[in-house]
C-alpha positions, 0 to 999 in steps of 0.5 A: 508450347501448348497442343492446338487443334488446328481443325477445331481452330479452323471451325470455331473461325468459320462459326464465329464468321458466320455468326458474325456475318449474319448478324451484321446483316441486321445491325447497319439497318438498326442503326440508320432506319431507327434515326429515319424513323425519328426524323419522319415522326419529328415531321409529323409533330412539327406539321401535324401532318398524318401523311407523316405518321403513317410513313412514321408507322410503316417504316417503324414496322420494319424497323421493329422486325429488323430490330428483333432478328438482330438481337436474337443474332447478337446474343448467340454472338455473345455466348460464342465467347464463352462456349468455343473461346473460353481462353480468349474470354479468360485472358482478355475477359477483365477488359473485353467484358467491360465495355460489353457488359455497359452495352448490355446494362446501359445502351440495351436497357435504354432501347427496351425502356422506350421500344414499347412505348415507340411501338405500342404508344400511339395515342396512349401517350402524347406526341412530345413523349412518343417522339422522345421515345423514338428518338431514345430507341435511335440513341441506344441502338447507336449507343450499344454500337459505341461499347461494342466497337470499343470492344472491337477497337481494342482487340485492333489496338490493344491499350490501356491494360496490363499483362498480370503474370501471376494469372496470365491474365491482361488487366485493365490499367486505364477505363479511359484509355479503352474508351478513347483508343484512336482506333475505337473512335475511328471505327465507330464514327465509320461504322455508324455513318455507314449504318445511317447510309445503309437505312437510307439505301433500305428505304431508297429501294423500298420506294422505288419498287413502290413507284415501279409498281405505282403503288403509295406514290405520295409516301414513296416520294416523301421517304426518297426525299428524306432519305436522300438527304440524310443518305447523302450527308452520310455517304459524304461523312463516311468518305471522311471517317474512312480516310481516318479509319484508313490512317488509323490502320496504317499507323497500328496495323501496318499488315492490314493495310499491306493486305489490303493494298497487296502492297509485298515491298514497301515503298517510298511515295507509294501508290495506291492500287485503285484496281488491279487483280492480284497474282494467285501465286505470289507468296511473301518473299519471293520475287514474282509480281503480286499483280496480274495487272493494276491501275494505280494512283501515285504517292496517294498511299503514303498520304493516306498512310502517314499524311505526307506524299514523301513517307514511306509505306512497309509492305508485307516482306518488310513487315515479315522479314524486316528492314534495317534501312527503316528501321522496321522489326521483322516477325521472325525477330519478334517470334525469337523473343516471344518464345524467351517470354513465353519460356521466361514466363513458365519458368516464373510460374514454376518458380512460384509454385516451388516458392523460389522468390529469387529465381521468380524475380529473375524469370520475370524480369526476363520475362518483362524484357520480351513480353511485348512480343509474347504472341509472336511466340506461338507462331510457327513460321514469320509467314504466318503473321500475314493474313489471306491477302486475296480476301481482305484486298478484294473486300477493300475494293468492293467496299471502297468502289461501292462507297463512291458510288452512294453520294451520286446515287443519293445527289441525283434521287434528291435533285430529282425528288426536289423538281417532282420529277423522279417517276419521269426518270424511269432510268433511275428507279431500277438503280435505287431499287438494288441500292440496298443490295449494294449497301448490303454488300458494302457493309460485308465487305467492310466487316470482312476487311475489319477482321479478316485483315487482323488475322492470324490475330485475335488480340493484335500483336499479343493473342493468335487466334488458335491459342484462343479457343476453348478445348473442344473436339473439332466434330463439336463445333462442326455440329453447332455450325450446321445447326447455326447454318440452319437456323440463321437461314431460317431466321434471314427467310422469316425476316425476309418473308415477314418484310416482303409482306409488311411491304406488300401491305404498305403504309396505313391510309391507302397512301 
């Protein structure tokens, strides 16, 4: 077994989480606001009303500020695969690198090509070509998300690959299987629709600020109506895609589902926990109650997980220690097989080195029997296969609670907006004002669920995070962690400052 500096692993994890969470502040807003800019400009081109041109240019300016900061944090995020996670990059680079390369070559170049026209082409190109450029930026932004989420979806559900014992690398076997991975598909539709929701909440929030201040009234009202339509449709679709995403989690990552529901002992006709407080002393395998208090909805978890009210949903204890009745193999059994696979792989490579072909074939055949569980061989205890339950549990329930609230918010604003009565409903404007912050909370919570719920795996079931790092001293990563913390804080402060200045200036033409 290899020597692992767990301190370095912890700091590398923290640095990547820091970068990802800062980056995720900007990405959803880019996805949603790009399409809203396209909608606003489409109305301008169709009607010829210059008010809509002014509205488009205002929101486009805020989009451009956000886009620039998002690109900066995204580049740093990708570089960390080489600096802190070189073992990961070596082992899976053949697969993981392909969608990221396509994203950079195709989707990002599409954005970059039309980005300049979108911002600087007013009155230099025709209205229709400018509109086309705006739509291409929106499409390119979301195509970037496609390929990034294909890569991330593969980490959650590795498909379309084979393991090459000669090089000790996973290599792509089917590009189509990687692209159309059901987890990747469900992640993209859920993430993109939540990005549309975030963009709509942002427009709603800024517009309500104008209405509260009594400024740019007509621009704010028009923006609210468009954002409310797009937001309500997006929020409704988020609920649908969230259900599909949860189903894929149940099928491909049952430990993640058990963690986000605080389910330790599997159940038939399992109830879903609508709200509850976890018992902080609860450990896998003990007899303590997982919750101090909880509110359940009967049968719903079984329906969500397996599309059947009478189905069995495995809990953490079932997945850690096994359940013979339900034919669930536990982590302890997988660990034993994984350690055999690691030893047989080492024997194969040694036989190859000694040109002992007969022994190499014997060792390879033995390795193939257990290679599916090789990742478990790096775990020290069965309990190590359990993510930190409290983090994904509370993050999931924050996300779901806010997600059910957003369609109602948009419905109210659309109803009163069409009646031209928003300014008369003084109680509604503060709700709209804070909605952007609530959307950011939901976005961050969703990302925490996806990534913390996957722990301890870098590649689900195949490669633990602690085996994926670069051979660096912990102090080196610690120093760069605080450097990035300072840099990202400055970038975020700069974005907020520039945004606030542009919002204070408002749209052109005194609307």
